[in-house]
C-alpha positions in Angstrom: 62.2 177.5 -32.4 58.7 177.1 -31.3 56.2 178.0 -33.6 54.2 181.4 -32.7 50.6 180.5 -32.6 48.5 182.9 -33.5 45.0 184.3 -31.8 42.8 181.5 -32.8 44.9 178.7 -32.1 45.4 180.2 -28.4 41.9 180.7 -28.2 41.1 177.3 -29.3 43.9 175.5 -26.6 41.6 177.6 -24.1 38.2 176.3 -25.0 40.2 172.7 -25.3 41.4 173.1 -21.9 38.4 174.4 -20.3 36.3 171.2 -21.9 38.3 168.7 -22.2 36.0 166.4 -23.0 34.6 167.3 -26.1 36.1 167.4 -29.4 36.5 170.4 -31.3 37.3 171.0 -35.1 40.4 172.7 -36.2 39.8 176.1 -37.1 40.2 177.0 -40.5 42.0 180.2 -42.5 41.3 183.1 -40.6 39.0 185.3 -42.5 39.4 189.2 -42.7 38.3 190.5 -38.8 38.1 187.4 -37.4 41.8 188.2 -35.5 40.1 191.2 -34.0 37.3 189.0 -32.8 39.4 185.8 -31.7 41.8 188.6 -29.7 39.0 190.3 -28.0 37.4 187.1 -26.7 40.9 186.3 -25.5 41.0 189.3 -23.7 38.0 188.4 -21.8 38.8 185.0 -21.3 41.7 186.3 -19.6 39.8 188.9 -17.3 37.4 185.8 -16.5 40.0 183.6 -15.3 41.9 186.4 -13.3 38.8 187.3 -11.8 38.1 183.3 -10.8 41.3 182.8 -9.3 41.0 185.8 -7.1 37.3 184.3 -5.9 38.5 181.1 -5.4 41.4 182.1 -3.3 39.0 184.2 -1.2 36.4 181.1 -1.0 39.2 178.9 0.4 40.7 181.1 3.3 36.8 182.0 4.2 36.2 177.8 4.2 39.8 177.5 6.2 38.5 180.1 8.5 35.2 178.7 9.2 36.6 175.1 9.1 39.1 176.3 12.0 36.1 178.8 14.4 32.9 177.0 14.0 32.1 180.1 16.1 32.6 182.5 13.3 30.5 180.5 11.1 27.6 180.9 13.7 28.1 184.3 13.5 28.3 184.6 9.5 25.1 182.5 9.5 23.6 184.9 11.8 24.6 187.9 10.5 22.6 186.5 7.0 19.8 185.9 9.2 19.7 189.5 11.0 21.4 191.7 8.5 24.1 193.2 10.9 27.1 192.0 11.8 27.2 193.9 15.3 23.6 192.0 16.6 25.2 188.6 15.0 28.1 189.3 17.7 26.3 190.1 20.4 24.3 187.2 20.2 26.8 185.0 20.1 29.3 186.5 22.3 27.3 188.6 24.7 27.4 186.2 27.6 31.2 186.0 27.2 31.6 189.8 27.2 29.4 189.7 30.7 26.2 191.3 28.5 23.1 190.3 30.6 19.9 189.9 28.2 18.7 193.4 29.3 22.0 194.7 27.6 22.0 193.1 24.7 18.2 194.4 24.0 19.3 197.6 24.8 22.3 197.7 22.4 20.1 196.1 20.2 17.6 199.0 20.6 20.1 201.7 20.5 21.7 200.4 17.4 18.4 200.3 15.8 18.3 204.1 16.9 21.3 204.6 15.6 20.6 203.2 12.1 17.5 204.9 11.9 19.0 208.4 12.5 21.7 207.5 10.0 19.1 207.1 7.4 17.5 210.3 8.2 20.8 212.0 7.9 21.3 210.5 4.2 17.7 211.4 2.9 18.6 214.9 4.2 22.0 214.8 3.0 19.8 213.6 -0.7 17.6 216.6 -0.2 20.3 219.1 0.8 21.6 218.2 -2.3 18.5 218.3 -4.6 18.0 221.5 -3.1 21.1 223.3 -3.6 20.8 222.4 -7.6 17.5 223.9 -7.2 18.8 227.1 -5.5 21.3 227.4 -7.9 18.8 227.2 -11.2 16.5 229.8 -9.1 19.8 231.7 -8.7 20.2 232.1 -12.5 16.7 232.3 -13.3 16.3 235.7 -10.9 19.8 236.8 -11.9 19.2 236.8 -16.0 15.6 238.7 -15.1 17.5 241.2 -13.3 20.6 241.5 -15.9 23.2 240.8 -13.0 26.0 239.6 -14.1 28.1 236.3 -13.2 30.1 238.1 -10.3 26.7 239.9 -8.9 25.0 236.2 -8.6 28.2 234.8 -7.1 28.1 237.5 -4.4 24.6 236.9 -4.0 24.9 233.4 -3.1 28.2 234.3 -1.0 25.9 237.0 0.8 23.1 234.2 2.0 25.9 231.5 2.7 27.5 234.0 5.0 23.8 234.6 6.5 23.2 231.1 6.8 26.7 230.2 8.7 26.0 233.2 11.0 23.1 231.5 12.0 24.5 228.1 12.4 26.8 229.7 14.9 24.4 232.6 16.5 26.6 235.4 14.7 25.0 238.2 13.4 25.9 242.1 13.0 24.6 245.2 11.6 25.2 244.0 8.1 22.5 241.4 9.1 20.1 243.5 10.9 19.7 246.0 7.6 19.0 243.0 5.6 16.4 242.2 7.7 14.9 245.3 8.0 15.0 245.9 4.4 13.4 243.2 3.8 10.7 243.4 6.2 9.5 246.9 5.3 9.9 246.1 1.6 6.4 245.5 1.0 5.3 248.6 3.4 7.4 250.6 2.1 6.0 250.1 -1.3 2.9 250.4 -0.7 3.2 253.4 1.7 5.0 255.0 -1.4 2.0 254.2 -3.5 -0.4 255.5 -1.5 1.8 258.9 -0.9 1.7 259.5 -4.8 -1.9 258.8 -5.1 -2.6 261.7 -2.2 0.0 263.9 -3.7 -1.6 263.3 -7.1 -5.1 264.0 -5.7 -3.5 267.4 -4.1 -1.7 268.8 -7.3 -5.2 268.0 -9.1 -7.1 270.1 -6.5 -4.9 272.7 -6.4 -4.8 273.0 -10.3 -8.6 273.5 -10.2 -8.7 275.7 -7.4 -5.9 278.1 -9.4 -8.3 277.8 -12.6 -11.2 279.3 -10.9 -9.2 281.8 -9.3 -7.9 283.3 -12.5 -11.0 283.0 -14.2 -12.8 285.3 -11.6 -10.0 288.1 -11.5 -10.0 288.4 -15.4 -11.4 291.9 -16.6 -14.2 291.8 -19.0 -14.4 291.8 -22.4 -15.9 295.0 -24.7 -19.6 294.5 -24.8 -19.4 292.1 -21.7 -18.4 289.1 -24.0 -15.6 286.7 -22.4 -16.3 288.1 -19.0 -18.9 289.2 -16.5 -21.4 291.5 -17.0 -20.4 295.0 -15.8 -22.6 295.0 -12.5 -25.5 297.7 -12.6 -25.0 300.6 -9.9 -28.6 301.2 -7.9 -30.7 304.2 -9.0 -31.2 306.6 -5.9 -34.7 307.1 -5.3 -35.8 311.3 -4.9 -38.3 311.5 -2.3 -38.4 314.9 -2.2 -42.1 316.6 -2.6 -40.1 319.2 -5.2 -38.6 316.6 -7.3 -39.7 317.0 -10.7 -40.6 320.8 -10.0 -38.8 323.6 -12.3 
């Protein structure tokens, strides 16, 4: 029965196999914790060996392919230089495909435009994702300030999403019109209500002052004309008769 090797012995064999021209001393007695370290190193080397074997296999396949078809080697070399395999294929096989020089250049121009549009779309998608996160945060702060529940916040966002979708397909209804109208008239309505309140307040103040003056004018005079208006004196009638004062 073969002797079972510990992790340190197996690790030493792997190192000697990797470097056959070197001499390594036998490892001594394992110390506490040394076995765990050896196992970890052994696993790392095993993973490395597996990956390296895969790389070597793919590399051999590519070398075999390039060796059997030199055109493919030229395409790959052009790919490295241009950064796009489609351009490399057109440059190499365009003539065989019946493409004129003008058609080749047009293809490259269209391809460049398509790549630019794709980059713009990717940027817009990233911006939209960022805006969505910001919108959710804004909704949370706004809803908390108004003491809205989670369901109410959700309903608000769902309503906005419905309006957005309707706008994309040009589909609108009375609810959309009402919401737009309320949004348009809100500031105007608030200003009008404030102005109406101010006018009503001034009118009420004027009416109150008039009422006080009216009540004061109709009150009877007090005794001794105190607290009221003095009694009006009736004009005396002058006697113009020549017999006035004769008894």
